[in-house]
Phi, psi and omega in degrees: 000314181292312182301313179299325177267008172305327183279335184274329185303309185297322181293322181293319179299322178296314191288319175305314185294319184287322171294317179298317180298316178298321180297315185297316178298322179288324177286333175296308180301320181295319181287335182288331190297000000 
């Protein structure tokens, strides 16, 4: 299962990182206001 999802995992991780980064930026902008 893990070996088969090896191609999908990095993509999901990148997506999570992107969403997390956008959320962090949003929180940062919100706190500066």
